[in-house]
PAMARTOR-577078 format. One record per residue (C-alpha): residue number from 1; residue in one letter; chain; x, y, z. Coordinates in nm, 2 decimals, decimal comma. Layout:
N
[site NUM; "A"; "A"; [X; Y; Z]]
...
This chain:
234
[site 1; "X"; "A"; [-3,25; 2,04; -3,08]]
[site 2; "X"; "A"; [-3,08; 1,98; -2,75]]
[site 3; "X"; "A"; [-2,74; 2,14; -2,73]]
[site 4; "X"; "A"; [-2,45; 1,94; -2,58]]
[site 5; "X"; "A"; [-2,11; 2,07; -2,48]]
[site 6; "X"; "A"; [-1,80; 1,88; -2,59]]
[site 7; "X"; "A"; [-1,80; 1,66; -2,28]]
[site 8; "X"; "A"; [-2,15; 1,53; -2,33]]
[site 9; "X"; "A"; [-2,10; 1,52; -2,71]]
[site 10; "X"; "A"; [-1,81; 1,28; -2,66]]
[site 11; "X"; "A"; [-2,03; 1,05; -2,46]]
[site 12; "X"; "A"; [-2,31; 1,07; -2,72]]
[site 13; "X"; "A"; [-2,07; 0,97; -3,00]]
[site 14; "X"; "A"; [-2,00; 0,64; -2,83]]
[site 15; "X"; "A"; [-2,36; 0,55; -2,78]]
[site 16; "X"; "A"; [-2,49; 0,24; -2,96]]
[site 17; "X"; "A"; [-2,70; 0,36; -3,26]]
[site 18; "X"; "A"; [-3,06; 0,27; -3,21]]
[site 19; "X"; "A"; [-2,99; 0,16; -2,86]]
[site 20; "X"; "A"; [-3,19; 0,16; -2,53]]
[site 21; "X"; "A"; [-3,01; 0,35; -2,26]]
[site 22; "X"; "A"; [-3,00; 0,44; -1,89]]
[site 23; "X"; "A"; [-2,85; 0,78; -1,79]]
[site 24; "X"; "A"; [-2,76; 0,76; -1,42]]
[site 25; "X"; "A"; [-2,75; 1,10; -1,26]]
[site 26; "X"; "A"; [-2,92; 1,26; -1,56]]
[site 27; "X"; "A"; [-2,95; 1,61; -1,41]]
[site 28; "X"; "A"; [-3,15; 1,80; -1,67]]
[site 29; "X"; "A"; [-3,18; 1,50; -1,91]]
[site 30; "X"; "A"; [-2,97; 1,67; -2,18]]
[site 31; "X"; "A"; [-2,81; 1,35; -2,31]]
[site 32; "X"; "A"; [-3,12; 1,14; -2,34]]
[site 33; "X"; "A"; [-3,31; 1,42; -2,51]]
[site 34; "X"; "A"; [-3,03; 1,49; -2,75]]
[site 35; "X"; "A"; [-2,98; 1,12; -2,84]]
[site 36; "X"; "A"; [-3,35; 1,05; -2,89]]
[site 37; "X"; "A"; [-3,40; 1,37; -3,09]]
[site 38; "X"; "A"; [-3,11; 1,27; -3,32]]
[site 39; "X"; "A"; [-3,26; 0,93; -3,37]]
[site 40; "X"; "A"; [-2,96; 0,76; -3,22]]
[site 41; "X"; "A"; [-3,15; 0,62; -2,92]]
[site 42; "X"; "A"; [-3,49; 0,44; -2,93]]
[site 43; "X"; "A"; [-3,56; 0,46; -2,56]]
[site 44; "X"; "A"; [-3,41; 0,60; -2,24]]
[site 45; "X"; "A"; [-3,45; 0,58; -1,86]]
[site 46; "X"; "A"; [-3,33; 0,90; -1,71]]
[site 47; "X"; "A"; [-3,26; 0,85; -1,34]]
[site 48; "X"; "A"; [-3,13; 1,07; -1,06]]
[site 49; "X"; "A"; [-3,10; 1,03; -0,68]]
[site 50; "X"; "A"; [-3,23; 1,39; -0,63]]
[site 51; "X"; "A"; [-3,59; 1,49; -0,68]]
[site 52; "X"; "A"; [-3,50; 1,85; -0,79]]
[site 53; "X"; "A"; [-3,28; 1,76; -1,09]]
[site 54; "X"; "A"; [-3,52; 1,48; -1,19]]
[site 55; "X"; "A"; [-3,80; 1,73; -1,20]]
[site 56; "X"; "A"; [-3,59; 1,95; -1,43]]
[site 57; "X"; "A"; [-3,53; 1,65; -1,65]]
[site 58; "X"; "A"; [-3,90; 1,57; -1,67]]
[site 59; "X"; "A"; [-3,97; 1,93; -1,77]]
[site 60; "X"; "A"; [-3,71; 1,92; -2,04]]
[site 61; "X"; "A"; [-3,84; 1,59; -2,17]]
[site 62; "X"; "A"; [-4,20; 1,72; -2,18]]
[site 63; "X"; "A"; [-4,10; 2,04; -2,35]]
[site 64; "X"; "A"; [-3,93; 1,84; -2,63]]
[site 65; "X"; "A"; [-4,23; 1,61; -2,67]]
[site 66; "X"; "A"; [-4,03; 1,29; -2,58]]
[site 67; "X"; "A"; [-4,22; 1,16; -2,27]]
[site 68; "X"; "A"; [-4,32; 0,84; -2,47]]
[site 69; "X"; "A"; [-3,95; 0,76; -2,53]]
[site 70; "X"; "A"; [-3,78; 0,88; -2,22]]
[site 71; "X"; "A"; [-3,90; 0,77; -1,88]]
[site 72; "X"; "A"; [-3,77; 0,92; -1,55]]
[site 73; "X"; "A"; [-3,69; 0,73; -1,23]]
[site 74; "X"; "A"; [-3,59; 0,84; -0,89]]
[site 75; "X"; "A"; [-3,31; 0,59; -0,81]]
[site 76; "X"; "A"; [-2,98; 0,55; -0,63]]
[site 77; "X"; "A"; [-2,74; 0,46; -0,91]]
[site 78; "X"; "A"; [-2,87; 0,15; -1,09]]
[site 79; "X"; "A"; [-3,06; 0,02; -0,79]]
[site 80; "X"; "A"; [-3,40; -0,10; -0,88]]
[site 81; "X"; "A"; [-3,37; -0,01; -1,25]]
[site 82; "X"; "A"; [-3,47; -0,27; -1,51]]
[site 83; "X"; "A"; [-3,16; -0,38; -1,72]]
[site 84; "X"; "A"; [-3,33; -0,62; -1,96]]
[site 85; "X"; "A"; [-3,29; -0,50; -2,31]]
[site 86; "X"; "A"; [-3,06; -0,21; -2,21]]
[site 87; "X"; "A"; [-2,77; -0,16; -2,46]]
[site 88; "X"; "A"; [-2,60; 0,13; -2,30]]
[site 89; "X"; "A"; [-2,55; 0,27; -1,95]]
[site 90; "X"; "A"; [-2,42; 0,62; -1,90]]
[site 91; "X"; "A"; [-2,27; 0,73; -1,57]]
[site 92; "X"; "A"; [-2,12; 1,07; -1,60]]
[site 93; "X"; "A"; [-2,03; 1,38; -1,39]]
[site 94; "X"; "A"; [-1,94; 1,21; -1,07]]
[site 95; "X"; "A"; [-1,63; 1,07; -0,90]]
[site 96; "X"; "A"; [-1,46; 0,75; -1,02]]
[site 97; "X"; "A"; [-1,50; 0,58; -0,69]]
[site 98; "X"; "A"; [-1,87; 0,64; -0,68]]
[site 99; "X"; "A"; [-1,91; 0,52; -1,04]]
[site 100; "X"; "A"; [-1,73; 0,20; -0,94]]
[site 101; "X"; "A"; [-1,96; 0,15; -0,64]]
[site 102; "X"; "A"; [-2,26; 0,20; -0,86]]
[site 103; "X"; "A"; [-2,14; -0,06; -1,11]]
[site 104; "X"; "A"; [-2,03; -0,30; -0,84]]
[site 105; "X"; "A"; [-2,39; -0,34; -0,71]]
[site 106; "X"; "A"; [-2,51; -0,47; -1,05]]
[site 107; "X"; "A"; [-2,19; -0,60; -1,20]]
[site 108; "X"; "A"; [-2,32; -0,95; -1,26]]
[site 109; "X"; "A"; [-2,59; -0,82; -1,48]]
[site 110; "X"; "A"; [-2,38; -0,60; -1,71]]
[site 111; "X"; "A"; [-2,26; -0,85; -1,97]]
[site 112; "X"; "A"; [-2,32; -0,72; -2,32]]
[site 113; "X"; "A"; [-2,39; -0,36; -2,20]]
[site 114; "X"; "A"; [-2,19; -0,07; -2,35]]
[site 115; "X"; "A"; [-2,07; 0,13; -2,05]]
[site 116; "X"; "A"; [-2,00; 0,50; -2,10]]
[site 117; "X"; "A"; [-1,83; 0,64; -1,79]]
[site 118; "X"; "A"; [-1,71; 0,99; -1,74]]
[site 119; "X"; "A"; [-1,54; 1,05; -1,41]]
[site 120; "X"; "A"; [-1,49; 1,40; -1,29]]
[site 121; "X"; "A"; [-1,22; 1,29; -1,05]]
[site 122; "X"; "A"; [-1,05; 0,96; -0,95]]
[site 123; "X"; "A"; [-1,03; 0,83; -1,31]]
[site 124; "X"; "A"; [-0,73; 0,62; -1,22]]
[site 125; "X"; "A"; [-0,93; 0,45; -0,94]]
[site 126; "X"; "A"; [-1,21; 0,37; -1,18]]
[site 127; "X"; "A"; [-0,97; 0,22; -1,44]]
[site 128; "X"; "A"; [-0,81; 0,00; -1,18]]
[site 129; "X"; "A"; [-1,15; -0,12; -1,06]]
[site 130; "X"; "A"; [-1,27; -0,20; -1,42]]
[site 131; "X"; "A"; [-0,95; -0,40; -1,49]]
[site 132; "X"; "A"; [-0,97; -0,59; -1,16]]
[site 133; "X"; "A"; [-1,34; -0,67; -1,20]]
[site 134; "X"; "A"; [-1,35; -0,81; -1,55]]
[site 135; "X"; "A"; [-1,44; -0,49; -1,75]]
[site 136; "X"; "A"; [-1,22; -0,41; -2,05]]
[site 137; "X"; "A"; [-1,16; -0,05; -2,15]]
[site 138; "X"; "A"; [-1,24; -0,05; -2,52]]
[site 139; "X"; "A"; [-1,19; 0,32; -2,60]]
[site 140; "X"; "A"; [-1,15; 0,66; -2,45]]
[site 141; "X"; "A"; [-1,25; 0,99; -2,59]]
[site 142; "X"; "A"; [-1,12; 1,31; -2,44]]
[site 143; "X"; "A"; [-1,30; 1,65; -2,42]]
[site 144; "X"; "A"; [-1,23; 1,99; -2,29]]
[site 145; "X"; "A"; [-1,53; 2,17; -2,15]]
[site 146; "X"; "A"; [-1,55; 2,49; -1,94]]
[site 147; "X"; "A"; [-1,17; 2,50; -1,93]]
[site 148; "X"; "A"; [-1,13; 2,15; -1,79]]
[site 149; "X"; "A"; [-1,02; 1,83; -1,96]]
[site 150; "X"; "A"; [-1,21; 1,50; -1,92]]
[site 151; "X"; "A"; [-1,19; 1,14; -2,04]]
[site 152; "X"; "A"; [-1,49; 0,94; -2,14]]
[site 153; "X"; "A"; [-1,43; 0,57; -2,08]]
[site 154; "X"; "A"; [-1,61; 0,31; -2,30]]
[site 155; "X"; "A"; [-1,60; -0,03; -2,13]]
[site 156; "X"; "A"; [-1,76; -0,37; -2,14]]
[site 157; "X"; "A"; [-1,77; -0,68; -1,93]]
[site 158; "X"; "A"; [-1,54; -0,97; -2,03]]
[site 159; "X"; "A"; [-1,51; -1,15; -1,70]]
[site 160; "X"; "A"; [-1,13; -1,16; -1,72]]
[site 161; "X"; "A"; [-0,91; -0,96; -1,49]]
[site 162; "X"; "A"; [-0,69; -0,73; -1,69]]
[site 163; "X"; "A"; [-0,34; -0,61; -1,59]]
[site 164; "X"; "A"; [-0,33; -0,25; -1,50]]
[site 165; "X"; "A"; [0,00; -0,07; -1,45]]
[site 166; "X"; "A"; [0,02; 0,26; -1,27]]
[site 167; "X"; "A"; [0,07; 0,44; -1,61]]
[site 168; "X"; "A"; [-0,24; 0,26; -1,76]]
[site 169; "X"; "A"; [-0,45; 0,35; -1,45]]
[site 170; "X"; "A"; [-0,34; 0,71; -1,50]]
[site 171; "X"; "A"; [-0,39; 0,75; -1,87]]
[site 172; "X"; "A"; [-0,60; 0,46; -1,98]]
[site 173; "X"; "A"; [-0,65; 0,46; -2,36]]
[site 174; "X"; "A"; [-0,65; 0,83; -2,38]]
[site 175; "X"; "A"; [-0,31; 0,82; -2,57]]
[site 176; "X"; "A"; [-0,49; 0,65; -2,85]]
[site 177; "X"; "A"; [-0,72; 0,95; -2,90]]
[site 178; "X"; "A"; [-0,55; 1,16; -3,16]]
[site 179; "X"; "A"; [-0,75; 1,48; -3,10]]
[site 180; "X"; "A"; [-0,61; 1,80; -2,95]]
[site 181; "X"; "A"; [-0,84; 1,76; -2,64]]
[site 182; "X"; "A"; [-0,65; 1,43; -2,56]]
[site 183; "X"; "A"; [-0,32; 1,62; -2,57]]
[site 184; "X"; "A"; [-0,47; 1,87; -2,32]]
[site 185; "X"; "A"; [-0,59; 1,59; -2,10]]
[site 186; "X"; "A"; [-0,25; 1,42; -2,10]]
[site 187; "X"; "A"; [-0,08; 1,75; -2,03]]
[site 188; "X"; "A"; [-0,31; 1,81; -1,73]]
[site 189; "X"; "A"; [-0,22; 1,46; -1,60]]
[site 190; "X"; "A"; [0,15; 1,54; -1,64]]
[site 191; "X"; "A"; [0,12; 1,87; -1,45]]
[site 192; "X"; "A"; [-0,06; 1,70; -1,17]]
[site 193; "X"; "A"; [0,20; 1,42; -1,14]]
[site 194; "X"; "A"; [0,49; 1,67; -1,16]]
[site 195; "X"; "A"; [0,33; 1,86; -0,87]]
[site 196; "X"; "A"; [0,30; 1,53; -0,67]]
[site 197; "X"; "A"; [0,66; 1,44; -0,75]]
[site 198; "X"; "A"; [0,78; 1,78; -0,63]]
[site 199; "X"; "A"; [0,59; 1,74; -0,31]]
[site 200; "X"; "A"; [0,74; 1,39; -0,25]]
[site 201; "X"; "A"; [1,09; 1,52; -0,31]]
[site 202; "X"; "A"; [1,04; 1,81; -0,07]]
[site 203; "X"; "A"; [0,93; 1,57; 0,20]]
[site 204; "X"; "A"; [1,17; 1,51; 0,49]]
[site 205; "X"; "A"; [1,13; 1,13; 0,45]]
[site 206; "X"; "A"; [0,97; 1,05; 0,12]]
[site 207; "X"; "A"; [0,83; 0,70; 0,07]]
[site 208; "X"; "A"; [1,07; 0,53; -0,17]]
[site 209; "X"; "A"; [0,80; 0,33; -0,35]]
[site 210; "X"; "A"; [0,58; 0,64; -0,39]]
[site 211; "X"; "A"; [0,87; 0,84; -0,52]]
[site 212; "X"; "A"; [0,97; 0,57; -0,77]]
[site 213; "X"; "A"; [0,61; 0,54; -0,89]]
[site 214; "X"; "A"; [0,57; 0,92; -0,93]]
[site 215; "X"; "A"; [0,90; 0,94; -1,12]]
[site 216; "X"; "A"; [0,78; 0,66; -1,35]]
[site 217; "X"; "A"; [0,45; 0,83; -1,42]]
[site 218; "X"; "A"; [0,61; 1,16; -1,50]]
[site 219; "X"; "A"; [0,85; 0,99; -1,74]]
[site 220; "X"; "A"; [0,58; 0,78; -1,89]]
[site 221; "X"; "A"; [0,34; 1,06; -1,97]]
[site 222; "X"; "A"; [0,63; 1,27; -2,11]]
[site 223; "X"; "A"; [0,71; 0,99; -2,34]]
[site 224; "X"; "A"; [0,35; 0,96; -2,45]]
[site 225; "X"; "A"; [0,34; 1,33; -2,53]]
[site 226; "X"; "A"; [0,67; 1,32; -2,71]]
[site 227; "X"; "A"; [0,54; 1,04; -2,93]]
[site 228; "X"; "A"; [0,25; 1,25; -3,02]]
[site 229; "X"; "A"; [0,49; 1,53; -3,12]]
[site 230; "X"; "A"; [0,39; 1,75; -2,83]]
[site 231; "X"; "A"; [0,72; 1,75; -2,63]]
[site 232; "X"; "A"; [0,52; 1,82; -2,32]]
[site 233; "X"; "A"; [0,36; 2,14; -2,46]]
[site 234; "X"; "A"; [0,00; 2,19; -2,57]]
């Protein structure tokens, strides 16, 4: 059976049972192979922009005898991929702005699709884009892998713009994840915002709005951690 680390496992847990998926930027094809092996996915398109990783995915798929259920495509994001009948789209392991750009090019065709998004950076940008473009964040799962904390965002199209405060853009629905990995994720966010706040305060002429926002974010994340009984410590 294909082994998945905690980051990929968190994505797999949110996949629609029996669904048909697309894995954008599949790399070695670990997620499609694991989900089909487990009987959780009926079919997958594993796509990548780069021929090298896609060749690795093909080899992994063949070695596991799954070529009839997992097809591979050389593609830039979702460009040119058939979306009819697709239940889930996974876009993981890239920056939040790039994920948003990929979704934007096919946004009108994503109604009813379970989006599983895992930004390596710029998660706040991605959350703001989702809220502004009619995608509701339904759930987030946090995972710590190789010493770093990540959030997996599960989203779906509603067509309605959703308010997105700076604190929601920063944390999303991660505070609703009661696991220890979520506490690590939130503590990581707190440390980053505290560093930004120190930098602003040390500036000769800090922007008052930026300073106010940074102070609010630090205060907000601390309150979330305190409500979890973590008092800022993990």
